[in-house]
N, C-alpha and C positions, 0 to 999 in steps of 0.2 A: 527378557521377560523375567520378572521376579516371582516365580511360582514357588510355593512351599513344597517340601518333600512330601510325597504321598506314600505312606507305607501300605503295601498290599497284603491282605490276609486271605483273599479268596483263591479261586482256582481258575482264573482266566488264563488262557494260553498266552505265552509271550507274544507270539505272532499269529494273527488270525489267517492271513493269506499273503502270499507273495505273487503278485499279478504281473505277468509279462505284458509290456506295452508294445504296440506296433511300432516298428522302426520307420522313420521318415525315409524318403527316397535317397538312395546312396549318392546320387549326383548332388542333391541338395546338401547332404551332410558333408561331402567333400569340400564344399565351398566354405564351411565353417570350422571343420575339425582338422583341416590341414593333414599332418602326418598320421593322425590317429584314425583308427577304424572303430566305429561304434558296433559292438557285437551284441549288445542286449541292454534293455531297460526294464526295470521292474519297480512297482510300487509296493512298499511294505505296509501292510495294514495291521494295526494292533489297537486293542482297547486297554491294554495293560498300562498302568500308570507309570511304570519304569521305562517304557519303550517310547521315547520321544526325543527330539532336540539334539541330534547327533552333530557334534562340531569337530570331532577329531577321529581319525581312523588309523589303526596300526595293523600291518600284516603280520600274522603269526607263522612260525615255522611249519605248522601242520596244514597250512592252507586256509585256516579260518581267518576271519577278520575280527578285530576287537574295536568296537565303536564306543566312544566316550560322549556322554551328553552333558548339558549345561546344568545338571543338578548333581553331578558326581556319581551317576550310575553308568554301568557299562553293559554292553550286549556283545557276547561272543557268538559268532554264527558262521556257518559254512555258506559262502555265497553260491548262487546258482551255478551248477556245473562242477562244484567241488564236493566230494563226498565228505560226510561228517555227521556227528551226532546232532541232537536237537539243540536249538539256541539256548544259551545260558545267560541269565541276568545276574549282575553282581553290583556292588557299590564300593566306593573307595572308603577305607577306614582312615580318616584324617586324624592327625595327632591331636589337633585342637578341636573343640566343639564347633561344628559347622551347621548351626541352626538356621542361618540365613543363606540365601543363594550365593551371595558374593563370596562366601567362604568355601564354596565347592563348585564354582562356575568354571568347569574345565573347557577350554577352547582350543587346546593344542596338546599333542602327546608324541612321545618318541620312546623307543625301546632299545635296551642294551642286549645285543644278541649273545653276549658271553654269559650274562647272569640271568637273563629273562626278566629283569626289572624294568620299570618304566619311570619316566619323568613327565609331569603334566604342567601346563601353564594355566594359572587361574587368572581370569580376566578381572574380576572384582577386586582382587588383592594385589594384582601385578606381582605375583610371586610364582615360584617354581617349586613343585613338590616332588620329591623322589618317592617311588613306590616299590615295594617288594613284588616278586612275581605273583603273590596272592593279593595284591592291591592294598597292602597296608603301608601307610606313610612312614618313612624312615628319616625324613628331614624336610625342611621347608626354608626357603630363603626369599627375601624381597630385595633383589639387587638394586643398588643405587641407580644404575643406568636405566631402570624401568620405573622409577618412582613417579615420574611426571607423565606417565602414559595414559592417564585418565581412568575413570571408573568403568567405562563400557567400551574402551578402545585399546585393550591391552595386548598380551602376548598370544596372538592368534596362530602363529606358526612357531614350531619348536622342533629341532632335529639334532640328533647326535651324529656327528661326522665320523667317517671311518677312522680318523686318527685320534678319536676320543674327545675332540673339542665339541662345543655345543653352540648352536645359533638360534636366536629367537628374533622375531620380527613383529613390530607393532602393527595393529590392524589398519589404522588410517594415517595419512600424512599429518604431521603436527600443525601445518599451516596451509591455508588455501593458496598461498603464494607459490608454493612448490607442490602441486597436486600429484606428482609422481614419486616423491621421495618419502620413504617410511623410515622411522627410527628402527635401529636393530642393534643387537649386542652379540659379541663373540666371546665365549667363555673358554678359558684354557683347558678346562676339563669339566667334570661333574660340577654344575653350578652350586650345589650344596657345599662342596669342598673348595671351589674356586669362584666365589660370588662376585669378585671385582672384575666384571667383564669390560671389554673394550668396545666403545660405540662405533658404529659405522652407519651408512645409509643404504637402503635397498631401493632401486629404481625400477618401478613398474609402470603399467599403463595409467594414463591420466584418470583421476577420479574413481579408481577402483580400490576396494579394500582387500588387504591380505587376509585370507581365511584359513589356509592350511598349507603344509609343505611336506613333500616326500622325496626321498633320495633314490636315485638310480644306482646300480652297482658300480658305475664308473665315477661316481662322485658328483655328477650333475644333479641339480635339484629341480623338481617340478613344483612350482608355486601356484596354488589355486587362488583366484581372486574373484571378487563379487561386487556387484553394484545393484542397489535398489533403484529401479526405474521410476516407479510411481507407487505411493503407499496404498491407494485404493483404486482398483483392485491390486493386490500384491503382485508385482512382476519383477523378475530379477534377470540380470545378465551376468555371465561369468567369463573368465579368461583363464587359460592355462599358459604359463610362461615358463621358460627354462633359464637357469643361471648355473654357472660353474663355481662350485664351492671353493675350489682351489684359488680362485681370484678374489676371495674376501680379504680385504685389507682394513685394519683398524683406521678410523678417521677418513676413509675413502668411500666412494660410491660403488656398490655392487650392482652391476648392470644385468638386465634380463632381456630375453628375446621372446616376443609373443609367438605362441604356437597354435592355439585354438580359441575360437570364440563360441562360448555357450550362449548363443543368442536367444532372445525371448521368443523367436518364431519356432524354436525347438521345444520339446517337452522338458522344460527346465523348472527348477524351483530354487530354494535358497541353499545352493550347494556350498557346504562348508567343510567337507572332509575329503581327503584324497590319500590313497595308498598305492604303492607300486609293488608288483609281485613278479620277479624274474621267472621266465619259463625255460624249460630244457632246450628249446630250439633257439634261444637267444633273444626272443621277443620279450616284451614287457606287458603284463596286464595291469591296467590302471583302473582302480575302483574309485568312483566318486559318489558321495552320499550327501543327501540334503538334510537340513535342520528344519523341522516343521514348527519349532517354537511352541509345541503343545497346542497348536491351533489347527486341529485335524480337519476342520471344516474348510478353512481358508488355505491351508498349506498341506503338502504331502511329504512323506518320507520316500524319496526316490533313490534308486541305486542304479548307476550306470556302469557297464563294463566296456572299457576301451582297450584296444591293443595297439602297440606301436613297435616298430623296429628301431632300436636306439641308433642304428647307423644312419637313419634319416633325420636325426635330431641335430641341430647346430651346436657348436661349441662357442658360447658367447665370449666376447672379449672382456 
């Protein structure tokens, strides 16, 4: 959606309400969510023009989540059950003028735990932007391996691996002949400093788009995928799959294993953001957030809390 930036000068609250939604029957959920347990679901309601369209989610060290939307705005908030201050909105200070949406359409994000800085993937430009901890751009690159990824089908997943390498995955397969295989690029380090990445393919479920990725402490990746079932009324289905980042090889196919089906019979929407948060007991909290595309009548900003024991997750070959 090519919406212009709306500068807010009034005193509307960032979030009007966070409404807990009733959980479906546990037995029904188990048939769809596999090893995951759904702990809670909430709808985030807001009239604020900066609060919409979240396509990437990063877990912060203090327990807060930082959500990036497709207009270059961010929302830092403490999710339900996590103590914290009020939500804070911000926006990315890009190096170049970002008057149109394609110049600030953030669809993926990752964080460097050592510096607190970020990298974001811009869909409209097929570029990667490096950000300071205060969200000021410090570099941008349009890697040659991403130049053919299309205007609206670009780097939807981006992660910094524990060894300092970076991985990004294209949203959709390049051809209908191979509906499982997505273009992907492996960078030797910071893409701004190492822009000549090595291509490989990511293998996911048939006819699903890659929309975000998060890493577990052991190096496995959870990849969130989505499919539009029917445009009117808007209905979506999702998948969560797992892949072992240690098995990424340039020029080869990186295989995944399906874990959960976010089926349309459940309270789902356009889920596009995922973040993993390790817990002291060894379990992992998984937060999943939806992109309402600023269509608040037709779509919702949903937040799901899932938990999983990583010992129950497979190690894909």
